[in-house]
C-alpha positions in Angstrom: 72.4 118.7 106.6 71.9 115.3 105.6 74.2 113.5 104.1 76.1 116.0 102.8 79.6 115.8 99.9 82.2 117.2 100.9 84.5 118.9 98.5 88.1 119.1 100.1 90.7 121.9 98.3 94.0 121.1 99.2 95.7 117.7 100.3 98.9 118.6 101.7 100.4 117.6 104.8 97.1 118.4 107.0 94.8 117.8 103.7 95.4 114.6 103.5 94.3 113.1 106.9 91.8 115.0 107.2 90.2 113.7 104.7 91.1 110.8 105.4 89.2 110.9 108.7 86.1 112.0 106.8 86.0 109.2 104.2 86.5 106.8 107.8 83.3 108.8 108.9 81.1 107.9 105.8 81.2 110.8 104.0 81.0 111.4 100.4 84.5 113.5 99.7 85.6 114.9 96.5 88.3 116.6 95.6 91.1 117.4 92.3 95.1 117.1 92.1 95.6 120.9 93.3 99.1 120.6 93.3 100.8 116.7 93.2 98.6 113.5 92.6 100.5 111.1 95.2 98.4 112.7 97.6 95.3 112.0 95.6 96.4 107.8 94.6 96.6 107.2 98.2 93.1 108.4 98.8 91.0 107.0 96.1 91.2 103.6 97.5 89.7 104.8 100.8 86.8 106.2 98.7 88.2 109.7 98.0 86.4 110.7 94.7 88.4 112.8 91.6 86.9 115.5 89.8 88.1 117.5 87.2 88.8 121.2 88.5 87.3 123.5 91.5 84.8 124.6 89.6 83.0 120.9 88.7 84.4 120.1 92.5 81.9 123.7 93.4 78.8 122.4 91.2 78.7 119.0 93.4 79.5 119.8 97.2 77.5 121.1 99.9 80.1 122.5 102.1 83.7 123.7 100.7 86.9 122.7 102.8 89.4 124.9 101.5 93.0 123.9 103.0 95.3 126.0 101.0 98.8 127.6 101.9 97.8 131.8 101.0 95.4 134.0 99.8 96.4 133.6 96.2 95.9 130.0 96.5 92.3 130.6 97.9 91.9 133.3 94.9 93.0 130.5 92.5 90.4 127.7 93.9 87.3 129.9 94.9 87.2 133.0 93.0 86.5 133.8 88.8 85.2 131.7 86.2 86.8 128.6 87.1 86.8 128.7 90.8 84.4 126.8 93.0 82.3 129.6 94.5 80.9 130.8 91.3 79.8 127.1 90.9 78.3 126.5 94.2 74.2 126.8 95.1 72.7 128.1 96.7 72.5 127.3 100.9 76.0 125.7 100.0 78.9 126.8 102.9 82.6 127.7 102.6 85.3 126.4 105.5 88.4 129.1 104.5 90.9 126.2 106.4 93.9 128.6 105.9 95.9 130.7 107.6 95.0 134.3 106.2 94.1 137.6 107.2 90.4 138.0 108.6 90.1 140.9 105.9 89.9 138.5 103.3 87.8 135.9 104.3 85.0 138.9 105.9 85.3 139.8 101.2 84.9 136.4 100.1 81.7 136.4 103.2 80.5 139.5 101.3 80.8 138.2 98.1 79.5 134.4 98.7 76.6 136.4 100.5 75.3 137.8 97.0 74.3 134.4 96.1 73.5 132.6 99.3 76.4 130.9 100.2 78.0 130.8 103.8 81.4 131.4 104.4 82.8 130.6 107.7 86.7 131.1 109.0 87.9 127.9 109.9 91.8 128.0 110.2 93.8 124.7 112.3 95.9 124.1 115.1 97.8 121.2 116.6 100.1 120.3 113.4 100.0 117.1 111.2 100.0 114.5 113.9 95.9 116.5 115.7 95.1 116.0 111.8 95.6 112.4 111.5 94.2 111.8 115.3 91.3 114.1 114.8 92.2 116.4 118.0 92.6 120.0 115.7 91.5 122.9 117.1 88.9 124.2 114.7 88.6 128.0 115.1 86.1 128.8 113.6 84.3 132.7 113.3 81.1 133.1 111.6 77.5 133.0 113.1 76.3 129.9 115.8 73.7 129.0 113.6 76.1 128.8 110.5 78.5 126.9 112.6 75.4 124.4 114.1 75.4 123.2 110.3 78.8 122.7 110.1 78.9 121.0 113.4 78.7 117.5 111.3 81.3 117.7 109.3 83.7 119.1 111.2 83.5 116.3 114.0 85.5 114.0 112.7 88.5 116.7 112.4 88.3 117.6 115.9 87.2 120.3 118.1 85.1 123.7 117.3 85.7 126.5 119.1 83.2 129.2 117.6 86.1 133.2 118.3 83.0 135.1 117.0 82.0 136.4 114.2 83.7 136.3 110.6 87.6 137.0 110.8 87.5 136.2 114.3 88.9 132.4 113.5 91.8 133.8 111.7 92.5 136.2 114.7 92.7 133.5 117.3 95.0 131.6 114.8 97.4 134.7 113.8 97.6 135.3 117.1 98.0 131.7 118.7 101.2 131.6 116.1 102.6 134.6 116.8 102.8 133.5 120.4 104.1 130.1 119.7 106.5 131.1 117.4 107.7 134.0 119.3 108.5 131.3 122.3 110.2 129.0 120.0 112.5 131.9 119.0 113.3 132.7 122.8 113.8 129.1 123.5 116.5 128.8 121.2 117.9 132.0 122.8 118.3 130.8 126.3 119.2 127.3 125.0 122.5 129.2 123.3 123.0 130.6 127.3 122.6 127.2 129.0 125.3 125.0 126.5 127.6 128.0 126.4 127.5 127.6 130.3 128.3 123.8 129.9 124.6 122.6 131.2 123.3 119.6 129.4 120.9 120.6 127.1 118.4 117.0 127.1 119.1 117.9 131.2 117.7 121.3 131.0 115.0 120.9 128.5 113.5 118.0 131.0 113.5 120.5 133.9 112.1 123.3 132.3 109.3 121.1 131.2 108.4 120.0 134.9 109.1 123.8 136.0 107.1 127.3 135.1 108.6 128.3 132.4 106.9 125.2 130.3 105.2 125.7 126.7 103.8 123.6 124.4 106.8 124.6 122.5 109.1 123.2 125.0 107.3 120.1 125.4 107.3 119.6 121.7 110.8 121.1 121.0 112.7 119.7 118.2 116.1 118.3 120.1 118.4 119.0 116.7 119.4 122.8 117.2 118.2 125.5 114.6 117.5 128.8 113.7 113.4 130.1 113.4 113.7 130.9 109.7 111.7 133.5 108.9 110.0 132.0 105.1 106.9 129.9 103.9 104.8 129.3 106.7 106.1 131.1 110.0 107.0 134.5 107.7 103.3 134.1 105.7 102.0 133.9 109.4 104.1 136.3 111.6 103.9 139.3 108.6 99.9 138.2 108.5 99.7 139.0 111.9 102.3 142.1 112.0 99.7 143.8 109.1 96.9 143.3 111.1 98.6 144.8 114.0 99.2 147.8 111.9 95.7 148.3 110.6 94.7 148.1 114.1 97.1 150.4 115.3 98.4 147.6 117.9 102.0 147.6 118.7 103.8 144.2 118.7 107.4 144.9 119.5 108.4 141.7 120.8 106.6 139.6 117.8 108.2 142.1 115.7 111.4 141.4 117.3 110.9 137.7 116.3 110.3 138.4 112.8 113.1 140.2 112.4 115.6 137.8 113.7 114.0 135.2 111.4 114.4 136.9 108.4 118.1 137.7 109.1 118.1 133.8 109.7 117.1 133.2 106.6 119.0 135.2 104.5 121.9 133.7 106.5 120.6 130.8 105.7 120.7 131.1 102.0 
């Protein structure tokens, strides 16, 4: 794909630095205001081209990167008369970069294939700093030949990791988030034990991170004390993981316990 135009939907905390990297790499990137103009105003001087809406974006883009919060927001951006998908040309590509269900991705891929449009699921891991540095883990589901067509536009964003067929990128991301969020919840519990005993928590974390219990979560742990509250992103991601497990007949008791405890903490915080 030579000199593709990238249509980017979702200039949020992750999307804004991703677009900045694509612009720095020399790509023509177009977007529209999905929720707030602030990111748009910061990116316009860097070369971002503003269009009026999702449909206009779909008309111009060779590759659409959709990086919004959930499935309803993906529907709003992609489906329907004003969505990008209805205006996209044959041979173009949609990258679903939200953390959503694999079934959603598979259904959209089937819908798009009737117009000879390729859909790949490509959720992200690496947090905002990874988006800034271009070190994101890009967990992709789809055919190897289709992923190869996207390497040029994805290279500035991070490391391309094929997980399997369409939907498998989401399975990887949901599993990753279930593990990291459950680990965070466990670490909070153990810190309570250590604090009540009287050990200095900074000392505890320093020793832990040189011991076998260390993890990405412990090494990047926010030092202010808090509780994992199941709302927003954590609630969406873990509930989606649990729903998938139910559909597959798999039991995830530890993840379920983490989810239930987080919901209790969210209720207490209200």
